C-alpha positions as CSV (number, residue, x, y, z in Angstrom):
1,M,0.3,-0.1,-0.1
2,P,1.4,3.5,-1.0
3,I,2.6,5.7,1.8
4,V,-0.2,8.8,1.7
5,E,0.8,11.9,3.2
6,P,-1.5,14.0,5.9
7,I,-3.5,16.6,5.0
8,S,-1.6,19.7,4.8
9,P,-2.6,22.9,7.2
10,E,-3.4,24.9,3.9
11,A,-5.3,22.1,2.3
12,A,-7.0,21.7,5.7
13,F,-7.9,25.1,6.1
14,Q,-9.5,25.4,2.7
15,I,-11.8,22.2,3.4
16,K,-12.8,24.1,6.3
17,E,-13.5,27.4,4.5
18,R,-15.5,25.6,1.6
19,V,-17.4,23.8,4.2
20,L,-18.7,26.5,6.2
21,A,-19.4,28.4,3.0
22,I,-22.2,25.6,2.1
23,P,-25.6,27.0,3.0
24,G,-26.8,25.0,5.7
25,V,-23.9,24.3,7.8
26,S,-23.9,26.4,10.8
27,K,-20.5,25.5,12.2
28,L,-17.9,22.8,12.5
29,H,-18.4,20.5,15.5
30,R,-15.0,19.8,17.3
31,G,-16.5,16.7,19.5
32,Q,-17.3,16.4,23.0
33,F,-13.8,16.8,24.3
34,G,-11.9,18.6,21.2
35,E,-11.2,14.9,19.8
36,V,-12.3,15.9,16.3
37,A,-9.6,18.0,15.3
38,L,-6.5,18.0,12.8
39,L,-3.3,19.2,14.8
40,Y,-0.6,21.3,13.5
41,P,2.2,23.1,15.1
42,G,1.0,26.1,16.6
43,K,-2.7,25.5,15.3
44,R,-5.6,23.0,15.5
45,I,-8.5,22.8,12.9
46,S,-11.3,21.5,14.7
47,G,-14.3,19.6,12.8
48,L,-11.8,17.7,10.7
49,Q,-10.2,14.3,11.8
50,L,-8.1,11.9,10.0
51,Y,-8.7,7.8,11.1
52,R,-8.2,4.7,10.2
53,Q,-11.3,2.3,9.0
54,A,-10.3,-1.4,7.9
55,G,-7.1,-0.2,7.3
56,V,-8.0,3.2,5.1
57,R,-7.4,6.1,6.1
58,R,-10.5,8.4,6.2
59,L,-11.4,12.3,6.8
60,R,-14.1,12.8,9.0
61,I,-16.1,16.0,8.8
62,A,-18.2,16.8,11.7
63,V,-20.6,19.6,11.5
64,V,-23.5,21.3,13.3
65,A,-26.6,21.9,10.4
66,E,-28.7,25.2,10.6
67,N,-32.0,25.0,12.1
68,D,-34.3,24.7,9.2
69,L,-37.2,22.8,8.7
70,F,-36.9,22.3,5.0
71,L,-32.7,21.7,5.3
72,N,-32.1,18.0,3.2
73,L,-29.7,16.9,5.6
74,P,-28.3,13.8,3.0
75,E,-28.4,16.4,0.4
76,L,-26.0,18.8,2.7
77,A,-23.9,15.7,3.4
78,Q,-23.2,15.2,0.0
79,K,-22.4,18.9,-0.8
80,I,-20.0,18.6,1.7
81,R,-18.5,15.3,1.2
82,L,-18.1,16.5,-2.7
83,A,-16.6,20.0,-1.6
84,A,-13.8,18.1,0.4
85,A,-13.4,15.5,-2.3
86,E,-11.8,18.3,-4.5
87,I,-9.0,18.9,-2.1
88,T,-8.6,15.9,-0.2
89,P,-7.5,12.4,-1.6
90,F,-8.6,10.6,1.6
91,P,-12.6,9.3,1.1
92,V,-14.5,11.9,3.1
93,D,-17.5,10.7,5.7
94,V,-19.5,13.4,7.1
95,E,-21.2,13.7,10.4
96,I,-23.8,15.9,11.1
97,V,-23.6,15.6,15.0
98,D,-26.5,18.4,15.7
99,I,-28.9,21.3,14.5
100,A,-27.9,24.6,15.7
101,E,-30.0,26.7,18.1
102,P,-31.8,29.5,16.2
103,G,-29.4,32.5,16.4
104,D,-26.2,30.1,17.2
105,L,-23.7,31.5,14.7
106,A,-20.5,31.0,16.4
107,D,-17.8,28.7,14.8
108,T,-16.7,26.0,16.9
109,A,-13.2,26.0,15.4
110,T,-12.4,29.3,16.0
111,G,-15.1,30.5,18.4
112,H,-15.6,33.4,16.4
113,P,-19.0,34.1,14.6
114,R,-19.6,33.1,11.1
């Protein structure tokens, strides 16, 4: 099996920005204890995580969806998957872990409003 390099900080940031730009995504989710994150010297990109499943490295993207009754969650997950797949060579798994509270627009990866 060929050795695959991890995701560069630049590529991870680009994935984060593309995902946050998708209508229906409220914010990235860092996990209960901050475990969903890519770590780099001096920085952390929450909401993205590389892991192995059956010997294959995969990219997990955890998001909180906007509070919208008409939001199609499977379609949202597919949009996220396609946006990330343009940047990363890894298979992408999307987890919609929560629905945002009305008015909750803070990005958990940075703590800044979106």
